[in-house]
DRENDO-872599 format. One record per residue: residue in one letter; x, y, z of N, C-alpha, C in turn. Coordinates in pm, whole numbers, plus 50000, padded with zeros to 5 digits. Each point is the difference from the previous one (the first is absolute). Layout:
REM residues N
AXYZXYZXYZ...
This chain:
REM residues 425
X582188654270755501214994550073501024998149896X501285003950034501204998149906500254985549989X500564995849883500424986049977501344997950076X500094987450052501304996650069500394986549939X501244999149953500484987249942500994993950103X499734987650036500834993450094500844988949917X501405002450002500804990449928501485002050052X500844991649976501405002150041500785010749915X500925005350056500625011949932500604996649861X500484987349979500634995249876499074990449926X498784999650037499044990149943499605005849870X500444992549892499665004549855498534997949978X499224992250072498674997549985499105012950024X500735009450079499305012050021500075010849894X501004996949902500255009649898498735002649912X499394989949957498895002449898498875010350066X499654998350118499055008450060500605016050019X501214999750039500665013050028500155007649861X500404992749899500175006149867498545003749942X499164991650010498635003549946499505011750070X500305002050122499555011950086500615012449940X501224999749959500765011249944499385004149864X499584990349908499345002649876498655005950027X499324995650085498535003850035499975011150094X501145005350062499905012250085499234996950122X500214987450051499374995650122501004999350110X499825007850102500884997450111499924988350084X501164993950034500024987950075501064999950115X499654998650114500914999350112500744987249996X501235000650022500794987249990500944999450126X499504997850116500835001050129501014988050003X500935003350085500944988250019499354987550064X500314988849942499284988050052501054987550008X499924995450118501054988450028499214987449993X500114994049874499554987449964500384987850102X499074993850060500364989450088499765005150145X499785012950020499845004950126498605008150002X500045010949915498775008550001498764993249946X500274990549906498914992649958499364989950076X500724996950122499414990750091499385005550124X499825013550004499485006250108498524998850000X499264998350120498584998950000499255010949915X500515012550007499405010549930499984998749864X501154995749943500134997449852499144988349950X499994989650091499214987949967498465003249982X499695009750094498645003749994499685007449869X500775008349964499845006649867500084990249884X500934991450011500354991549879499994985150052X498874994750017499964984950057500674989849919X500125002749862500754991349902501364999850023X500505012250051501535002550014500755000249896X499455001249861500865000749884500465013949971X501165000549939500655013149969500295000449849X500025011849939499765013150058498565001150039X499665008950095498665002350039499685014349995X498935004549941499575013349985498725003450096X500235008350088498895004450077499245011449948X498684998049975499105009649945498905004050107X499275010049970498755003450076499054989350009X499914991449897498994987750001500684987350062X501344999350024500544988950049501374997849932X500554987650024501244996349948499984991349874X500785003949903500334991649873501394995650004X500074985249981501454995650011500394992649867X501294997549992500444993449877500465009749893X501244998549941500525009649914498995004449878X499414990949921499305001949895498675005950037X499294996350103498665006050030500365013550049X501015002850077500235014050052500375009049883X500824995549911500365007649886498775003949910X499174989649969498665002749927499165010250066X499944998550129499165009850087500465013649971X501225001750023500585013949986499855005149850X500114991449898500005003349866498635005149954X498954994750098498505004249955499625013050067X500885004750087499675012050077499825013349920X500615000149881499925010849916499184996849883X498715004649984499254996249887500405003049863X500915010449987500645002649867501244992249968X500394991650094501244993149973499824988849909X501124997149917499914989449911501034988850042X500355000350127500944988950063499464985949959X498744998850016499374987049979499564996349849X500335010049914499674998549857498875009349963X500025002749865499005011149944498764992849955X499914987549982498844993649967499984984650055X498834993349989499934986650049501144991049962X500385000949874501034990549955501395004150063X500245011950003501305003150073499934996050144X498845001850068499954996250134500174986050012X499654992649914500224983950002501484997849982X500625007149907501494998849985500745002850125X499675010850064500685004350132499884989350089X498764993950025499804988450089500894987549950X500064998249877500694989049943501545000650033X500615011749995501395001650023500284999050157X499175005350075500114999450144499914985050049X499134992849946499724986450036501164990449954X500495002549874501054991249956501315003850059X500185012350041501265003250070500264993050127X498814998250082500134992750122500374986249975X499434992749902500294985149976501324998849932X500245007749906501104998849911501465006350043X499805009650097501295006350049500095000350153X498955004350071500035000750147500214986850055X499154990549969500244986350057501304992849970X500405000449865501424993649988501195007350062X499845013150003501125008250067499994996450151X498764998950069499974996350136500594985950022X499664990249913500504986350006501465001249995X500585007149901501485000249976500785005550129X499405010850050500565006550115500014990750117X498854993750027499854989850107501164988749976X500204995949882501044989349982501295005050027X500355012149974501255005150020500435001550150X498945001550073500035001150158499864986750069X499774990049923499624986350065501314991549978X500634996150116501134991350002499874987549920X498874993850001499754986649939498975001649890X499925011749933499165001649891500204991849886X498824997449915500174992749880500465007949884X501124997149935500485007349888498995001449887X499184991449991499015000049895498995011950019X499945004350120499095012550021500615012149926X501255001750022500625012149929499854998349849X500394988249944499884998349858498625003249945X498904994450071498715002549948499625015350020X500505006150105499675013950020500585008749894X501344996749955500705007649893499194997449882X499484988849969499424996849874498655007849993X499305001050115498735006449996500195015149983X500975005950060500235014549997500595003049860X500734992349940500495002249861499005000249906X499054990950021498744998149914499195013950007X499785004150128499205012450028500795011749927X501315001150018500805009949949499895000949844X499974987749944499944998049848498785005649950X498894995850058498625004949964499785015450011X500605005050106499945014250041500875007749888X501154994549971500915007249916499345000349867X499424989549946499325000049869498845008949998X499215000450109498855009750008500445014749998X501185003950060500545013750002500795003349879X500104990749908500765003549876499575012249924X498595000950006499485012049931499115008750093X500194999150124499135006650094501005007550107X499495011750050500745006450104499424995450133X498814998050001499184995650132499384986849976X499594992050105499384987649983498655001449946X499285010050032498465001349954499865013849962X499675002049872499525013349951501375010249981X499715011850008501115010449961500395007250126X499664995450126500495006850125500204989250104X500565004950109500144991550113498794994150059X499864988150023498874994050065500404992750126X499074994850077500304991950109500704986749969X499874996049873500834988949957501435002750002X500425010949942501395004550002500595001150139X499185006050086500425002450145500284986950077X498944991149975500064987250077501244991849950X500204998449878500934992049933501395006250044X500175013349976501195006750044500324996350145X499055001250087500414998450147500304985350023X499484990649929500294985650000501424997449955X500555008449921501414998649946501065005750087X499595008950078501075007650079500854989850088X499384993050076500774989350081500804990649926X499484992949896500774990749921501115006749923X499865011849948501025006949918501155003250101X499695002950123501145004950101500614986950053X499394989449998500594987950078500284987249921X499124997949895499954986249939500425000549847X499325009249929500245000849847501345008949967X501064991549999501345006849961500005005049866X501195006949969500145006549874499884990549880X500544988250015500094989949886498574995149988X499144997650085498694996150002499105010349934X500225013450041499155010749949500395003349853X501184998549954500575005249872499154996749892X499394988449970499174998649881498675007549982X499675006150128498625006050002500075015850009X500555004949885500205014949984498755008650013X498994993749943498635008450002499575001950144X500094988350073499545000450152500855010750072X501234999049974500985010250074499605013649974X499725002449863499665013549955498595004550065X499064991749996498745002650070500275002450151X500824991850066500125001150138500615014150042X501005003849918500545012450011498975011249984X499194999249897498885009449972499155001350119X499564990650053499075000850120500715005350114X501244995950032500785003550106500165016350004X500225005649894500255013549978498845009049991X498814994550007498735007350008500025008150145X499655013149993500055007850126499204993350118X498844994949962499164993650107500684986550060X500734994149919500724988550047501215004550074X500725008949965501225005250057499615005250151X498875005750015499585004950125499804988750096X499904987449969499834989350083501234991249998X500514996849885501154990549984501055007349960X501194998350078501285007149970500884991249923X501285001250007500984993349918499814984950001X499934993749898499924984949994501344996749935X500724991250074501384996049950499814985749956X500154998149867499894986349948501244992450032X499694988050043501184989450035500754997349881X501314997650009500874998449899500414984350008X500174994550127500414986050010498674990050027X500334988449955498804989950025499744998550153X498814996950033499594997750141500844986950042X500405001650130500814988150053499074993750117X500234986650007499364992650096500595001550145X499215000250092500595001650131501044989550032X501145004950065501174992250040499844993250135X498925002350068499934996650134500084984650028X499614991249899500164984750015501464996950027X500955007549938501344996250011500365002050145X499705011250066500395003550129499244988950091X498884996149979499294990250090500584985749985X500744997049888500464987849987501294997250089X500615010950039501354998650064499804991450144X498955002550073499924992550131500034985449983X499474995649884499924985449965501494994649994X500795007549953501494996349985500785000750122X499455007150102500825002450118500154988550089X498834992750023500114988250097500874989949950X501325000950035500934988849960500844995850125X499414996650109500674995850122500814988849959X499654991449909500654987349968501485003549944X500225012049960501285004049945500965001950110X499645000250130500805003350111501104988450027X499734988649967501004988950023501305003949912X499725005549888501275003049915501055007250070X499685011050071501075007650078500754991050090X499404988550040500804990650087501134993949920X499934998049871500924995349933501015010349941X499715012650045500965010949960501434997750028X500324992750107501544998650036500744995749873X499454988949922500614996649884500295010649905X498915007149947500295011749907501015009550054X499895002750131500985009550050501424996549979X500354987650016501294994449982500385002149865X499064997149907500345000949854500075013849964X499235009950068500055013449953501325006550049X500694995650106501145007450044501105002449895X500324989449926501045001849897499545007449884X498494998649975499455006649883500255013749996X499735009350107500155013350006501385004649949X501124991450051501285002849968500354999549854X499444988449947500284997449858499315009849904X498745003950049499185009549932500095014150027X501155004250072500205013250040499925009149863X500754995649898500055007449874498635000549930X499354988950006498784998749931498805009650065X500235001850143499055008650070500335014849969X501225003249979500435013849973499365005249876X499904990949896499455003449876498555003850008X499174992250060498605004449999499845012450095X501005001650104499675011850092500355012749905X500754999249899500305011849918498755003449899X499284988849976498915003049894499055011850038X499464999650128499005010050031500615014449976X501365001450019500545012249975500105005449856X499794990349914500005002949853498725006949964X500055010649928498755007049951499064989349917X498685001150026499104990849935499505006849866X500085012049986499775006849877501255004549924X500094997249867501315003049930500265015449998X498955009550018500175013550007500855003950118X499994991350117500785003450107501424997949987X500424993549885501304997549968500665011349929X499155009749953500635011149915500865008750084X500975007749942500915007950084499095010650074X500455004350110499285009950074499775013249921X498845005550001499645012549926499965010950083X500425012549953499905011850078498575005550016X498994993549919498605003450020499434990750090X499665003750121499364992650109498485000149963X499444989749968498554999149950499005004750117X500434994550117499145003250120500105015750031X501145005449971500225013950038499085007449900X500014996049867499235007249901498464998750038X499584988850043498524997850027499585009450120X500935001850102499695008150096500015015049968X500955003849911500195013949954498695004049927X499574990749909498845001549919498755001150084X499934991250097498675000050084499945013650085X501245003750043500055011950099499925013549915X499944999749871499895013349931498545002749985X499715012550060498655004750001499685007649874X498824997749946499515006349879501014998349891X500344987149966500974996549908499505005849860X500885003749927499875005149864501244994849910X499885001849874501144995749910501295010050026X499665011350070501125008850023500465001550138X499564990750091500374999150136501544998850006X500565004650118501474999650017500474985750020X499184991150030500424986050025500594993149872X499545005649888500474993049885501605001649973X500395012050037501425003649993500934990150075X499314997450116500794990750101499874985349943X498924996049939499854987149953501014997549886X500085009249900500914998449879501495000050047X500195008350102501415000550057500494985650052X499034992550042500294987150056499684988649911X499315002749882499684989149898501194992649949X499954986850001501104993349949499384991549873X500445004649883499514993249880500574986849974X501054995850083500484986349986499334990250098X499465006150104499324989150094498545001849995X499455009649914498535001849997499625002149847X498724999449968499445002249872498665006850029X499465007749893498615005050006499324995349875X498694996050012499184995549900498615007550005X499575003549877498635005149985499194988149951X498744998050041499194988849956498505006149967X499424995049905498495003849944499234987249983X498855001050049498954988849989499744998549842X500064987649965499824998549846498535000349952X499094998650093498644998049958499005009450076X500195012449977499365011150059498444999149979X499674994849876498654998849954499144991450105X500674991850072499364992050099499625006450129X500665010750026499815008050122498835010749981X498874994050015498735008549986499395005050136X500484993950115499475004850122501245003950099X499775011750058501065004950081500444992250103X498974995150088500324992050133500544987249955X499724993249886500624988049966501325001349943X500285010649939501415004549953500875001150122X499555007250102500725002850125500244986750066X498994990950014500144987250057501094991849930X500004999749868500994992749914501435005650051X500305011450015501225005650031500294995150143X499125002350091500124994750136500444985250003X499314991949929500304985650000501394997349940X500415008049907501314998249934501035002850111X499935011050074500965003650098499984990950123X498904994750036499844990750116500714986749974X500084996949866500734986749958501645002949999X500415011050042501495002349989500615002750134X499474992150103500525000750134501504997850002X500534990849915501464996050009500915010349945X499365010949944500805009949918500265012650064X499385001550131500115012750072501445003850030X500844990550023501425003250034500785005549876X499434996949885500925002349869499225009649902X498975006250041499235008649903499265011550058X499685009449916499265011350037499295004649867X498775004850012499305005649881498655005250020X499475005549906498625004750003499224993749878X498664998050022499044997749886498975009550004X499745004549885499025011149982498904996349909X498825005750033498824997549914499765013049928X499854999749872499975011449915498515001149930X499655012649978498735003549934498895002050096X499105009449974498805002550083498944990949967X499904994849887499014991349947500624986649942X499174989549993500434988049935500175002349859X501054992449934500924989050066500945006650084X500424993950111501015005250080501374993649974X501115008049989501334995549972500674997950133X501004991350000500784997250128501435001549953X500745008950075501325002049970500824998850134X501174996449984500924997550134501465004549968X500685002950101501475002249996500604993550128X500924990449968500604991450113501555001749995X500494999450132501394999250026500354985350053X500854993249924500414987950033501464997350034X500254993550114501414995450029500474991349885X501075001749955500674992449903499805006949849X500174991849898500075006449867498824996649908X498964994050076498814996649915498744999350099X498854998749945498764997650067500224988950112X499525001750107500154990450111499504987349949X500744989050031499574986149946498684995850051X499625003850134498684995850052498815008449932X500435011849947498915007449926499794993449874X501144995249933499824993449862499364985850018X500084993850125499384986950020498435001450023X499485012650040498685001450021499055000249882X498774996350028498985000049887499835014449937X500355010150081499705012649943500955006749912X501214993550005501115005349928499665001649843X499474989949939499724998749865499015009949954X499155006150103498855007949966500585014949969X501395001350022500455013549992501224999849904X500175011049937501255002149911501065008050097X501164995449981501125004150086501035007949917X500315011750053501145007149921501035005550097X501194997849978501105005250082500245013549983X500105007950111500215015049990501465002849991X500355010349926501315005549989500295010050115X500474995550107500245008950110501065010049983X500744999349890500975011349970499395011649932X498814998049949499265010449912499245009550105X500215012249992499305009050083498525000449993X499414998549867498625000349987499324986850057X500784988549991499534987950056500005001150151X501055006150055499935001350145498885008550058X499695010649917498775008450037498674991149990X499974992049903498794991449983499964990250116X501034994750041500004990650117499495007850129X500435011150017499695009450115498435002450003X499535002049858498535002749982499134987550042X500464988749954499244987350020500014997350149X501205001150067499934997550146499425011350087X499585011349927499205010550069498624998749982X499584989549900498504998949961499685008849889X501045004249910499685008749896500414994149860X499135001249899500314996249869499515010449891X501025004849933499765011649910498844996149894X499035008250005498875000049897499014990250048X500044994250125499034990750046499525004950136X498744994750028499395002750129500284986750087X500665001750109500284988150092498994999250103X499444989750021499084997850095500665000450136X499185005050100500595002750136500354986350068X499434988949952500144987650072501214991549938X501225007849962501094993949961500834993450113X500774990949966500604990250106501525001150000X500644999150120501425001250021500444985550051X500994994849950500534987150044501445002850058X499984997950144501185004050069500194989850122
């Protein structure tokens, strides 16, 4: 009988068994499973009286629970070393699996529950962060001289700990919290990029911003403020204010005209600049509508014909610390986070950010068009600005113009540009 794993489609607790199966060459069926519905049917309850998920149906019966199911699958190939190559390694694998549950899974679950609880105790979040930081610290130290947690190859310890980190890395552990633990991030990327893992787990997008607590309590607090029937008597006294207000509008006519003009004034200083013959929105449309864009496409002639050197400027930027970019998906996420934090700049800027080199370390280079005579003020105010060196382009120079066209087409002379380059428009 073929093995069948029952778990939710996005349930990371199913990852260990599915990944172990890939390593061991064991086929496992993983049908669509609606948690909360399918697991409550009489047929499923008969198979799995405990009701615990994930559950693995075998010819001998059902095994349930993440670690039990993963260990079962790991044992199915006699030549496998997923559980360790000797009794000592086997004990170390068990040690990491057990400590991960108590030191990472439980604190992360408590933290997530606190964020969704309108009246949760802040001490829960504080304690959870402390516990997770402590676990990250010990793991980071352990990995200082190791590629894998146990021995010289992937074991179930790596698989289970990796799976436990996926959720927290995507939702709780923001960039600032992760930053001190470089060895852990390197190890996480190493495991993620194993073919057997990639076959099960796809892109993992690490969160950049700190996890926020639910704002529902604010919405629920409004009804308490609504019952103010006692305020109704006040309108009865309204005749007096009405008499006082009659002369007020006449005397305040000039004062009212001033604030009425304020909304018409541009909120951004860039809107006060003289009108430019280069319409940025036109350029973004022309750029987007150009199929198979290359540095020699006809659209460039049209762009330079409309370019206004007094109303716009172009800057090249380069990431100052390429040696830190050891993992491609993390480098890509860093660029994505940078651009996501520039929502206020869309009206005044256009640019591309390119990832260079086929292998680590990966360089990041960009080319930006800004309204005005300098890098946009909101870009300068962001945390990412200082991570880059910025150089103004001489747009009167033919060679520089060609370089700008190349960067905006995803081309850098002498470098391989990763296909995952970004356009800001």
